[in-house]
C-alpha positions as CSV (number, residue, x, y, z in Angstrom):
1,M,138.5,36.4,150.8
2,K,137.3,40.0,151.1
3,S,133.7,40.5,152.2
4,Q,131.4,41.7,149.4
5,R,129.1,43.6,151.8
6,L,129.6,46.9,153.6
7,D,130.6,46.3,157.2
8,D,128.1,48.1,159.4
9,S,130.2,48.6,162.5
10,W,131.8,52.0,162.8
11,C,131.5,55.2,164.9
12,V,131.8,58.8,163.9
13,V,133.6,61.1,166.4
14,V,133.4,64.9,166.1
15,I,136.6,66.5,167.6
16,V,136.1,70.0,169.2
17,T,139.1,72.1,170.2
18,P,138.9,75.7,171.3
19,E,140.3,77.1,168.1
20,N,137.7,75.1,166.0
21,A,134.7,75.5,168.3
22,A,133.1,78.1,166.1
23,G,132.7,75.5,163.4
24,L,131.0,72.9,165.6
25,H,127.4,73.5,164.7
26,P,127.9,73.4,160.9
27,T,129.8,70.2,161.3
28,I,127.2,68.6,163.6
29,A,124.4,69.6,161.2
30,S,126.4,68.2,158.3
31,V,127.2,64.9,160.0
32,Q,123.7,64.4,161.1
33,A,122.3,65.0,157.7
34,N,124.8,63.1,155.6
35,S,126.0,60.1,157.6
36,L,124.7,56.6,156.9
37,G,125.8,55.3,160.3
38,N,124.0,56.2,163.6
39,A,126.8,55.8,166.1
40,M,128.1,59.3,166.7
41,S,129.8,61.1,169.6
42,V,131.8,64.2,170.4
43,L,135.3,64.3,171.9
44,A,136.0,67.8,173.4
45,T,138.2,69.7,175.8
46,D,136.8,70.3,179.2
47,N,136.2,73.9,180.1
48,R,133.3,76.2,180.8
49,A,133.2,77.7,177.4
50,M,133.3,74.3,175.6
51,R,130.5,73.0,177.8
52,E,128.4,76.1,176.9
53,V,129.0,75.5,173.2
54,L,128.0,71.8,173.6
55,S,125.0,72.4,175.9
56,D,122.4,71.6,173.2
57,C,124.4,68.8,171.5
58,L,122.3,65.7,170.8
59,F,125.3,63.4,170.6
60,P,127.1,61.9,173.7
61,V,130.0,64.2,174.7
62,N,133.2,63.0,176.2
63,Y,135.1,65.9,177.7
64,A,138.4,64.1,177.7
65,L,140.8,66.2,175.7
66,P,143.3,68.5,177.5
67,V,142.6,72.2,177.5
68,T,145.8,72.9,175.6
69,M,146.6,70.6,172.7
70,S,149.4,71.3,170.3
71,S,148.6,70.9,166.6
72,E,151.9,68.9,166.3
73,N,150.5,66.2,168.5
74,Q,146.8,66.3,167.5
75,W,146.4,62.7,166.6
76,T,148.6,61.4,169.4
77,T,146.4,63.2,171.9
78,I,143.1,62.2,170.4
79,C,144.0,58.5,170.1
80,A,145.2,58.5,173.7
81,H,141.9,59.8,175.0
82,H,139.5,58.0,172.7
83,L,138.1,54.6,173.6
84,F,138.3,52.5,170.4
85,S,135.2,50.4,171.0
86,T,134.8,49.5,167.4
87,R,137.4,48.3,164.9
88,R,136.9,51.5,162.8
89,S,136.5,55.1,164.0
90,I,136.0,58.1,161.7
91,F,137.2,61.4,163.2
92,V,136.0,64.7,161.8
93,L,137.3,68.1,163.1
94,A,134.8,70.8,164.0
95,G,134.5,73.2,161.1
96,T,134.6,70.4,158.5
97,V,131.5,70.0,156.3
98,V,130.9,66.5,154.9
99,P,128.9,65.3,151.8
100,Q,126.3,62.6,151.5
101,H,127.2,59.2,152.9
102,W,130.8,60.3,153.4
103,D,131.2,57.8,156.3
104,A,130.0,54.7,154.3
105,R,132.2,55.7,151.4
106,L,135.3,55.9,153.7
107,I,134.4,52.5,155.1
108,A,134.1,51.1,151.6
109,A,137.5,52.5,150.7
110,A,139.0,50.9,153.8
111,Q,137.5,47.5,152.9
112,H,138.6,47.8,149.3
113,A,142.2,48.6,150.5
114,G,142.3,45.7,153.0
115,D,144.6,45.8,156.0
116,V,145.5,49.5,156.1
117,A,145.9,51.6,159.3
118,A,144.0,54.7,158.1
119,V,142.0,56.2,155.2
120,A,141.7,59.9,154.5
121,P,139.3,61.6,152.1
122,L,140.4,64.4,149.8
123,C,139.9,67.9,151.1
124,A,140.4,71.6,150.3
125,R,143.4,72.9,152.3
126,H,146.0,70.1,152.8
127,P,148.7,70.4,150.1
128,M,149.0,66.7,149.6
129,L,145.3,65.9,149.7
130,S,143.6,69.0,148.3
131,V,141.5,68.6,145.1
132,F,142.8,72.0,144.1
133,S,146.1,72.9,142.3
134,D,146.7,75.4,145.1
135,A,145.7,74.4,148.6
136,A,145.3,78.1,149.5
137,H,142.4,78.3,147.0
138,K,139.1,79.2,148.7
139,T,136.1,77.6,147.1
140,R,132.6,79.0,147.2
141,L,131.1,75.7,146.0
142,S,129.5,73.6,148.7
143,A,130.9,70.3,149.9
144,D,128.2,68.4,148.0
145,D,129.0,70.4,144.8
146,M,132.7,69.6,145.0
147,D,132.1,66.0,146.0
148,Q,129.8,65.6,143.0
149,W,132.5,67.0,140.7
150,L,135.1,64.8,142.3
151,N,133.0,61.7,141.7
152,D,132.5,62.6,138.1
153,Y,136.2,63.1,137.5
154,A,137.8,60.6,139.8
155,E,138.9,57.1,138.7
156,G,137.9,55.5,142.0
157,F,141.2,54.4,143.6
158,E,143.3,54.7,146.8
159,F,146.9,55.8,147.1
160,T,149.5,55.9,149.8
161,V,150.2,59.2,151.7
162,P,152.9,59.9,154.3
163,V,150.7,62.2,156.5
164,M,147.5,62.1,158.6
165,L,144.9,64.6,157.5
166,G,144.0,66.8,160.4
167,S,140.4,67.5,159.4
168,C,139.1,64.0,158.8
169,I,140.4,60.5,158.9
170,L,139.3,56.9,159.4
171,L,141.5,54.9,161.8
172,Q,141.2,51.1,162.0
173,G,143.0,48.2,163.8
174,D,144.8,47.9,167.1
175,F,147.8,50.1,166.2
176,W,146.4,53.4,167.3
177,Q,145.4,52.9,170.9
178,D,148.6,50.8,171.6
179,Q,151.1,53.1,170.0
180,C,149.7,56.5,171.0
181,R,150.6,55.9,174.6
182,R,154.2,55.3,173.6
183,V,154.9,58.4,171.6
184,S,154.6,62.1,172.3
185,S,154.1,63.7,168.8
186,D,152.4,63.0,165.5
187,R,155.7,62.8,163.7
188,Q,156.9,60.0,166.1
189,L,153.5,58.4,165.5
190,L,154.1,58.4,161.8
191,A,157.6,57.0,162.2
192,A,156.2,54.2,164.4
193,L,153.6,53.5,161.8
194,R,156.2,53.3,159.0
195,N,158.4,51.1,161.1
196,S,155.6,48.7,161.6
197,G,155.0,48.3,157.9
198,A,151.4,49.7,158.1
199,S,150.0,52.0,155.5
200,L,148.1,55.3,155.5
201,I,146.1,55.8,152.3
202,A,143.8,58.4,150.8
203,T,140.8,57.8,148.6
204,D,139.5,59.8,145.6
205,R,136.0,58.7,146.3
206,V,135.2,61.3,149.0
207,Y,135.7,65.0,149.5
208,V,135.3,67.0,152.7
209,D,135.3,70.8,152.9
210,D,137.9,71.8,155.6
211,T,138.3,75.4,154.4
212,N,137.2,76.7,157.8
213,T,139.3,74.5,160.0
214,H,142.6,74.9,161.8
215,Y,145.1,72.1,161.9
216,D,148.7,71.4,161.1
217,N,149.2,70.9,157.3
218,D,153.0,71.3,157.3
219,V,154.8,68.8,155.1
220,S,158.2,70.3,155.2
221,F,159.5,67.6,157.6
222,L,159.0,64.9,155.0
223,P,162.0,63.5,153.1
224,R,162.8,65.6,150.0
225,A,162.1,62.6,147.8
226,Y,158.5,62.4,149.2
227,Q,157.9,66.1,148.7
228,A,159.3,65.9,145.1
229,A,157.2,62.9,144.2
230,Y,153.9,64.6,145.4
231,L,154.9,67.8,143.7
232,T,155.8,66.5,140.3
233,R,153.7,63.3,139.9
234,H,150.8,63.7,142.3
235,P,148.1,61.0,141.9
236,L,145.5,63.8,141.6
237,Q,147.3,65.9,139.0
238,N,144.9,64.8,136.2
239,I,141.9,66.2,138.0
240,R,143.2,69.1,140.1
241,H,143.3,71.6,137.3
242,A,139.7,70.8,136.2
243,L,138.3,71.0,139.7
244,T,140.1,74.2,140.4
245,E,138.7,75.9,137.3
246,L,135.2,74.7,138.1
247,S,135.6,76.1,141.6
248,R,136.9,79.4,140.3
249,R,134.0,79.8,137.9
250,Q,131.7,78.8,140.8
251,E,130.1,76.3,138.4
252,P,127.8,73.9,140.2
253,P,127.3,70.4,138.8
254,S,124.5,70.0,136.4
255,H,123.1,67.1,138.4
256,H,123.4,65.9,142.0
257,V,123.3,62.2,142.5
258,S,122.2,60.6,145.7
259,C,124.0,57.6,147.2
260,L,121.4,55.0,146.2
261,P,121.5,51.5,144.7
262,V,121.8,51.4,140.9
263,Q,119.0,49.9,139.0
264,L,119.5,49.0,135.3
265,H,116.5,49.3,133.0
266,I,116.5,47.1,129.9
267,G,114.6,48.2,126.8
268,H,114.8,49.0,123.1
269,S,115.2,52.3,121.2
270,W,111.7,52.4,119.6
271,G,110.1,54.8,122.1
272,G,106.3,54.3,122.3
273,G,104.5,53.2,125.4
274,L,107.4,51.2,126.7
275,G,109.7,54.1,126.4
276,R,107.2,56.3,128.1
277,W,106.8,53.9,131.0
278,M,110.5,53.8,131.6
279,E,110.8,57.6,131.4
280,D,107.9,58.1,133.9
281,F,109.3,55.4,136.2
282,I,112.8,56.8,136.3
283,A,111.6,60.4,136.7
284,V,109.6,59.5,139.8
285,D,111.6,56.8,141.6
286,T,113.7,58.2,144.4
287,C,114.9,54.8,145.7
288,H,117.5,54.1,143.0
289,N,120.0,55.6,140.7
290,H,119.0,54.6,137.2
291,L,120.8,53.5,134.1
292,V,119.2,52.4,130.8
293,L,120.5,49.7,128.5
294,R,119.0,49.8,125.1
295,S,119.3,47.7,121.9
296,V,119.8,49.7,118.7
297,G,119.5,48.2,115.3
298,D,117.1,47.8,112.4
299,F,114.7,45.2,110.9
300,S,117.6,43.0,109.8
301,A,118.9,42.8,113.4
302,F,117.3,44.6,116.3
303,G,120.4,44.4,118.5
304,Q,123.4,45.5,116.5
305,T,124.7,47.9,119.1
306,I,124.0,47.9,122.8
307,G,124.0,51.4,124.4
308,L,124.1,52.4,128.0
309,Y,122.5,55.7,128.9
310,C,122.1,57.6,132.2
311,S,118.4,58.4,131.4
312,M,115.8,57.9,128.7
313,N,117.5,60.7,126.7
314,M,119.5,58.9,124.0
315,G,121.5,62.0,123.0
316,F,124.7,60.7,124.5
317,A,125.6,57.2,125.4
318,V,127.7,56.5,128.6
319,Q,129.1,53.5,126.8
320,T,128.3,51.4,123.7
321,W,129.1,47.9,122.6
322,T,129.0,46.9,118.9
323,L,128.1,43.2,118.7
324,S,130.3,41.1,116.4
325,E,127.3,38.8,116.1
326,P,124.1,41.0,116.0
327,V,121.0,39.9,117.8
328,T,118.3,39.4,115.1
329,S,115.4,39.2,117.5
330,I,116.6,37.8,120.8
331,S,119.7,35.8,121.7
332,L,119.1,32.6,123.7
333,G,122.6,32.7,125.0
334,S,125.7,34.7,124.0
335,Y,129.3,34.7,125.4
336,E,129.7,38.2,124.0
337,Y,126.6,39.5,125.7
338,R,127.5,37.8,129.0
339,C,130.8,39.7,129.0
340,I,128.8,43.0,128.5
341,I,126.6,42.1,131.5
342,E,129.6,41.3,133.7
343,E,131.3,44.5,132.8
344,L,128.1,46.5,133.5
345,I,127.6,45.0,136.9
346,S,131.2,45.5,137.9
347,T,131.9,48.9,136.4
348,Y,128.5,50.6,137.2
349,S,127.8,48.8,140.5
350,V,124.4,47.5,139.3
351,E,122.3,45.9,142.0
352,S,119.0,45.1,140.2
353,L,117.5,44.8,136.8
354,M,114.2,46.1,135.5
355,I,113.5,44.4,132.2
356,S,110.9,46.1,130.0
357,S,111.8,44.4,126.7
358,L,114.2,41.7,125.6
359,I,114.0,42.7,121.9
360,G,117.6,42.9,120.6
361,H,119.0,41.6,123.9
362,S,119.9,38.2,125.3
363,L,118.2,35.8,127.7
364,D,121.5,36.0,129.7
365,L,120.0,39.0,131.4
366,L,117.7,36.5,133.3
367,R,120.7,34.4,134.3
368,T,122.6,37.1,136.4
369,P,122.9,36.8,140.2
370,L,120.9,40.0,140.5
371,P,117.2,40.3,141.4
372,V,115.2,40.9,138.3
373,T,111.8,42.5,137.8
374,M,110.3,41.5,134.4
375,V,107.5,43.9,133.3
376,L,105.2,42.1,130.9
377,H,104.6,45.0,128.5
378,D,104.0,42.5,125.7
379,F,104.3,38.8,124.9
380,F,107.8,38.8,123.4
381,P,109.7,36.4,123.2
382,F,107.2,33.8,124.4
383,F,105.2,34.7,121.3
384,P,107.1,35.9,118.2
385,S,105.2,39.1,118.0
386,L,104.3,41.9,120.5
387,Y,100.7,40.6,120.8
388,A,99.5,37.2,121.8
389,S,97.4,36.9,118.6
390,V,97.5,34.5,115.8
391,G,95.1,35.9,113.2
392,S,92.7,36.8,116.0
393,P,93.2,36.8,119.8
394,R,93.6,33.2,121.1
395,D,93.6,31.5,124.4
396,S,96.4,29.1,123.4
397,C,99.1,28.7,120.8
398,T,100.5,25.2,120.4
399,D,103.7,24.5,118.6
400,G,101.8,23.3,115.6
401,E,99.6,26.4,115.6
402,L,102.6,28.6,115.8
403,R,104.1,26.9,112.7
404,D,100.9,27.1,110.8
405,H,100.1,30.7,111.4
406,S,103.6,32.4,111.5
407,D,103.7,33.1,107.8
408,D,100.3,34.8,107.3
409,N,100.1,36.7,110.6
410,P,100.9,40.4,110.1
411,S,102.0,40.6,113.8
412,H,105.0,38.5,113.0
413,S,106.3,40.9,110.3
414,L,108.8,42.5,112.7
415,F,110.8,39.3,113.2
416,T,111.3,37.7,109.9
417,V,114.9,36.4,110.1
418,D,114.5,33.6,112.7
419,T,112.8,30.3,111.9
420,D,109.9,28.6,113.6
421,D,112.4,26.2,115.2
422,F,114.2,29.1,116.8
423,W,111.0,30.4,118.3
424,L,110.0,27.0,119.5
425,A,113.4,26.8,121.3
426,A,113.0,30.3,122.7
427,R,109.7,29.7,124.4
428,P,110.7,27.0,126.9
429,A,114.1,28.6,127.6
430,F,112.3,31.9,128.4
431,V,109.7,30.3,130.7
432,D,112.4,28.2,132.5
433,L,114.2,31.5,133.4
434,L,110.9,33.2,134.5
435,M,110.3,30.5,137.0
436,D,113.4,31.4,139.0
437,E,112.7,32.8,142.4
438,A,115.0,35.8,141.7
439,V,112.6,36.9,138.9
440,T,109.6,38.9,139.8
441,L,106.9,39.1,137.2
442,V,104.7,42.2,136.9
443,A,101.8,42.7,134.5
444,P,100.0,46.0,133.9
445,S,96.6,44.4,133.7
446,H,94.8,41.1,134.6
447,S,94.3,40.2,131.0
448,V,98.0,40.0,130.4
449,M,98.4,37.7,133.4
450,E,95.5,35.5,132.4
451,R,96.6,35.2,128.8
452,Y,100.2,34.3,129.8
453,R,98.8,31.6,132.1
454,R,96.5,30.2,129.4
455,L,99.3,30.2,126.9
456,E,101.9,28.4,129.2
457,P,100.8,25.6,131.5
458,R,103.7,26.2,134.0
459,L,103.0,29.9,134.6
460,P,100.0,29.4,136.9
461,L,102.6,28.2,139.4
462,K,104.5,31.5,139.2
463,P,103.1,34.6,140.9
464,I,102.4,37.4,138.5
465,L,101.7,40.7,140.2
466,I,99.4,43.4,138.8
467,V,100.6,47.0,138.8
468,P,98.8,49.3,136.4
469,H,100.8,52.0,134.7
470,G,100.4,55.6,135.8
471,L,100.7,59.0,134.1
472,S,103.3,61.5,135.2
473,E,101.7,63.9,137.6
474,G,102.4,67.0,135.6
475,F,101.1,65.5,132.4
476,A,97.9,64.3,134.1
477,E,97.3,67.8,135.5
478,S,97.8,69.2,132.0
479,L,95.0,67.0,130.7
480,A,92.4,68.2,133.3
481,P,89.3,69.2,131.4
482,A,87.9,72.8,131.5
483,P,84.5,73.3,133.1
484,R,81.8,72.8,130.4
485,L,78.1,73.1,130.1
486,E,76.1,69.9,130.5
487,Q,74.6,70.4,127.2
488,P,75.2,68.2,124.1
489,S,76.7,69.7,121.0
490,A,74.7,69.8,117.8
491,R,76.9,67.1,116.3
492,L,78.6,64.3,118.1
493,K,82.3,65.0,118.6
494,V,84.6,62.0,118.4
495,V,88.4,62.0,119.0
496,V,90.9,59.3,118.0
497,L,94.4,59.6,119.5
498,G,97.5,58.1,118.0
499,R,98.8,56.4,114.8
500,L,96.1,54.8,112.6
501,T,97.9,51.6,111.9
502,S,96.0,48.4,111.2
503,E,96.5,46.9,114.7
504,K,95.3,50.2,116.2
505,G,92.1,50.0,114.2
506,G,93.0,52.2,111.2
507,D,91.2,49.8,108.9
508,I,88.0,49.9,110.9
509,L,88.1,53.7,111.0
510,A,88.7,53.9,107.3
511,E,85.6,51.8,106.6
512,I,83.2,53.8,108.8
513,L,84.7,57.3,108.6
514,T,82.5,58.6,105.7
515,D,79.3,57.3,107.4
516,L,80.4,58.6,110.8
517,A,81.2,62.1,109.4
518,C,77.5,62.4,108.4
519,F,76.5,62.9,112.0
520,A,79.8,63.5,113.9
521,D,82.8,65.7,113.8
522,I,85.9,63.6,114.0
523,F,89.3,64.7,115.3
524,L,92.3,62.5,114.4
525,L,95.1,63.7,116.6
526,G,98.6,62.3,116.1
527,A,97.4,60.1,113.3
528,G,100.7,60.0,111.5
529,K,101.1,59.5,107.7
530,N,98.1,57.1,107.6
531,G,95.9,60.0,108.7
532,T,96.6,62.1,105.6
533,Q,94.3,59.9,103.5
534,F,91.4,61.4,105.4
535,D,92.3,65.0,104.7
536,G,89.5,66.8,102.9
537,I,86.6,64.7,104.2
538,P,84.0,67.1,105.5
539,G,83.8,67.0,109.3
540,V,87.2,65.4,109.7
541,T,90.1,67.3,111.3
542,V,93.5,65.6,110.9
543,R,96.6,66.5,113.0
544,V,99.5,64.4,111.9
545,S,101.5,64.9,115.1
546,Y,101.5,66.8,118.4
547,H,103.8,67.2,121.3
548,K,102.6,65.4,124.4
549,D,102.3,68.7,126.4
550,E,99.9,70.0,123.7
551,L,97.4,67.3,124.1
552,G,95.4,68.8,127.0
553,K,95.1,72.1,125.2
554,L,93.9,70.4,122.0
555,L,91.3,68.3,123.8
556,R,89.9,71.3,125.7
557,M,89.7,73.2,122.4
558,F,87.8,70.5,120.5
559,H,85.6,69.3,123.5
560,P,85.1,65.7,122.2
561,D,82.2,63.8,123.6
562,I,83.8,60.4,123.2
563,G,87.1,58.8,122.4
564,L,87.6,55.8,120.1
565,L,90.0,52.9,121.0
566,L,89.7,50.6,118.0
567,S,92.6,48.2,118.5
568,T,92.2,44.8,116.8
569,V,94.9,43.2,119.0
570,P,94.7,42.8,122.8
571,E,96.3,45.8,124.3
572,T,98.3,45.1,127.5
573,F,97.3,48.4,129.1
574,S,96.7,51.4,126.9
575,Y,98.1,54.8,127.9
576,T,95.6,56.4,125.5
577,L,92.8,55.2,127.6
578,S,94.4,56.7,130.7
579,E,94.9,60.0,128.8
580,L,91.3,60.2,127.7
581,W,90.0,59.5,131.1
582,A,92.4,62.0,132.7
583,A,90.8,64.5,130.2
584,G,87.3,63.6,131.4
585,I,86.4,61.8,128.1
586,P,84.5,58.5,128.1
587,V,85.5,55.9,125.5
588,L,84.2,53.4,123.0
589,A,86.7,50.5,122.9
590,T,87.0,47.1,121.3
591,R,86.2,44.2,123.6
592,L,89.9,43.0,123.7
593,G,92.7,42.7,126.2
594,A,93.1,45.4,128.9
595,F,90.1,47.3,127.6
596,V,87.9,44.6,129.0
597,D,89.7,44.9,132.4
598,R,89.5,48.6,132.6
599,V,86.3,49.7,130.9
600,D,83.1,49.1,132.8
601,D,80.7,48.7,129.9
602,G,77.9,51.2,130.0
603,V,79.4,53.0,133.0
604,N,82.6,54.8,132.1
605,G,82.6,53.7,128.5
606,W,81.4,51.1,126.1
607,L,82.8,47.9,124.7
608,V,82.0,46.5,121.3
609,M,83.4,43.7,119.0
610,P,86.3,44.9,116.8
611,T,84.2,45.2,113.6
612,P,83.2,48.3,111.6
613,A,79.5,47.5,111.9
614,A,79.6,47.1,115.7
615,V,81.5,50.4,116.2
616,L,79.3,52.4,113.9
617,A,76.1,51.0,115.4
618,Q,77.2,51.9,119.0
619,L,78.1,55.4,117.9
620,H,74.6,55.8,116.4
621,V,73.1,54.8,119.7
622,L,75.2,57.3,121.6
623,D,74.4,60.0,119.2
624,S,70.7,59.5,119.7
625,Q,71.0,59.1,123.5
626,R,73.3,61.9,124.5
627,D,72.3,61.6,128.2
628,L,74.3,58.3,128.2
629,L,77.4,60.3,127.3
630,L,76.8,63.0,129.9
631,Q,76.4,60.3,132.6
632,A,79.5,58.5,131.5
633,R,81.5,61.8,131.5
634,H,80.3,62.5,135.0
635,R,81.5,59.1,136.2
636,V,84.8,59.4,134.5
637,S,85.3,62.8,136.2
638,Q,84.9,61.1,139.6
639,Q,87.6,58.5,138.8
640,T,91.0,58.9,140.4
641,V,93.8,59.5,137.9
642,R,96.5,56.9,138.6
643,T,99.9,58.6,138.6
644,A,103.4,57.3,138.0
645,G,104.2,58.1,141.7
646,S,101.6,55.5,142.9
647,M,102.8,53.0,140.3
648,V,106.4,53.4,141.6
649,E,105.3,53.0,145.2
650,A,103.6,49.7,144.2
651,Y,106.8,48.5,142.6
652,A,108.8,49.4,145.6
653,A,106.5,47.4,147.8
654,L,107.2,44.3,145.6
655,Q,111.0,44.5,145.7
656,S,112.7,43.1,148.7
657,R,115.6,45.0,150.2
658,P,119.0,43.2,150.5
659,E,120.0,42.0,153.9
660,A,123.2,44.0,153.7
661,I,124.5,46.8,151.6
662,P,126.8,45.6,148.8
663,L,130.3,46.9,149.1
664,H,130.4,48.1,145.5
665,R,127.5,50.5,146.0
666,Y,130.0,53.0,147.3
667,K,132.7,52.5,144.5
668,L,131.8,55.9,143.0
669,A,128.5,56.4,144.6
670,R,127.7,59.8,143.2
671,R,128.9,59.5,139.6
672,S,126.3,61.1,137.3
673,Y,127.6,60.1,133.9
674,R,126.1,63.4,132.7
675,N,129.0,65.8,132.6
676,L,130.4,66.2,129.2
677,H,133.7,67.2,130.8
678,V,134.4,63.5,131.5
679,Q,132.6,61.9,128.6
680,A,134.8,60.5,125.9
681,D,135.8,63.1,123.4
682,I,133.5,63.3,120.4
683,E,136.5,62.4,118.2
684,K,137.1,59.3,120.2
685,Q,133.4,58.3,119.8
686,G,133.9,58.6,116.1
687,E,130.8,60.7,115.7
688,A,130.3,64.5,115.6
689,L,126.4,64.2,115.7
690,H,124.5,62.5,118.5
691,I,120.9,61.7,117.8
692,N,118.0,60.7,119.9
693,H,116.9,57.6,118.1
694,E,113.3,57.8,119.5
695,L,112.6,60.9,117.5
696,P,111.0,60.8,114.0
697,Y,113.4,61.3,111.1
698,Q,111.6,64.5,110.1
699,R,112.2,66.0,113.6
700,V,115.9,65.1,113.5
701,L,116.2,66.6,110.0
702,A,114.4,69.8,111.1
703,D,116.7,70.2,114.1
704,F,119.8,69.7,111.9
705,I,118.6,72.3,109.4
706,N,117.9,74.7,112.2
707,Y,121.4,74.0,113.5
708,T,122.8,74.7,110.1
709,G,120.8,78.0,110.0
710,R,122.4,79.1,113.2
711,K,125.8,78.4,111.9
712,V,125.1,80.4,108.8
713,D,123.8,83.3,110.9
714,Q,127.1,83.3,112.9
715,S,129.4,82.9,109.8
716,S,131.6,85.9,109.1
717,R,132.6,84.5,105.7
718,L,129.3,85.3,104.1
719,P,127.9,88.7,103.2
720,V,125.1,89.9,105.5
721,W,122.5,89.8,102.7
722,L,123.4,86.2,101.7
723,R,123.3,85.0,105.3
724,A,119.8,86.5,105.7
725,R,118.5,84.8,102.5
726,I,120.0,81.4,103.3
727,S,118.8,81.6,106.9
728,R,115.2,82.3,105.8
729,L,115.4,79.4,103.4
730,L,116.6,77.0,106.0
731,R,114.0,78.1,108.5
732,Y,111.3,77.5,105.9
733,L,112.7,74.0,105.2
734,A,112.9,73.2,108.8
735,A,109.3,74.2,109.4
736,R,108.2,72.0,106.5
737,C,110.1,69.0,107.9
738,A,108.6,69.5,111.3
739,C,105.0,69.5,109.9
740,K,105.5,66.2,108.0
């Protein structure tokens, strides 16, 4: 049985000959920077000039090669003078430039292929192994650029070749040291290899740039049938034309991918705080390559389609699966979903899972052999709503209470298809899986941990680690307040951020707003459609929506004295609180959930019961004692703004590293999944329009109208005067849609 881990014993040998000596330093620098292994040495000819060239070399140097070495017996000579101390040796000729983790990827290809004698990468100038249609083509793209393009186009396979690449090759086994002492030329060496039944292969997983090297690349000695086969049906013929054109245009890849373990994030397509957390995490984390698996559906079934994306951008799916049996809320077990997971792990070399939400997914995600980090953003599916609240926040919820309150609890309105019996079955199944040692539980606040442990008697036995969320560094900087005079405004200035839904305190605000406007100016930013009911009230400014990057500018313009956080359900963290504090604004929050953890009552904010009377009374106190606000603002300004970077560092400290590198990490280690050149054709996808499902419908409609306007502007079929009129009308309609 083949090993599933990458063998860690190999050595890299840089070959220096007089005709390639000028390329030594670029090769040494490239090998040092891009190799995963540490065992490196130099094999060189012994003369004064060569010793001068190698005088500052940091690698061990073996001056064993003869001063004169014919290109026709390059490998015969090298193998005869190299001590094969490890089973695998990778040789690279001076002048060759290598890409990231080139050595590990060659080793992985050798392990995948099994008992082969040699593995060669693809290159620039050998006629049989060049990535270009014409091996004489001189590329101006870097080795990393071409290697990235190769990984995006390649299928990830090995194929037999009848030659040894002169610029770079991996040799393994006992054949080389034994046979090279019995033959006098490379052609005899190849004949002996063929007579022994051993194979030379090449892999399309690695490219090296040997443009500036000198070696024998003659293939005319090969049998005519070999030459014809590689000329008319070359294994690379499907990608050579594309890579040649990219090189001729000097077009670099849109994205360079590092050779890192792949982490798969699990979430839904709603956006919101969960989507933002995933976006910030992926943007900052440099320890993984990230893929995102999202459920897409509607209120009848939240998981009708499962989409895989290379980032939080849902504009183009890497792959989609349409479920024959949709997931109404969560699946407790599904053969169909298990097949998807197995395909994901195998095809995309996934090494770990980061689960942010199981809505629209299957509990089978917690049954994989991979390490799992479960981020407790909410209480689903333990509790059949996003908040652990039955009518009001509770410390427990027995089976009987769940049945009694499921019908009249507005928090349950999202999941109306499944019965109480289903949810009662989901709870123990979910907790059983959480108790597994391979599952790491992380909560953003102590209140989440405490509530889970009160709700489920077994969870106190399971460690739940606390890692607060962080703001992206650029966004946090954009919120920084402008210097202001320590002098209260004539009227209290109050800001409320976000949608005014019932659970976010919209009903409380509606009840107190008229009275509050008598002594305060209120700014409702991003209030959504619910905010339009307050248009026209004196002292109230309503902004239905805003772009995230605008928030800092808006807050500096309005200079609010305090922010209101009126949630009537226990928040698990609250990004809004972080934003207000980053902007230097103290808060008045309800005494629920994470607000209790984070707000120090009377120091950097105030906590009140979630009732209109309590909120209005505290605002009256603060209006009459403005010095309290100034003191709180000063304390908030002294607080450290927690960033996504520090959050990701905390997660990295929690995750244990594997004892060995999985072999499949280097299958196609640098594939980006971002280049439309290799995405399935739009016609094959069955769609001509790709939509980011997180965006509001009005935004999508506005973008589509703008697109239509651009098409009208470019149309030669319409008179100029008509194009202008239609274009103006469409721009007007798009602007109206964007404002809704």
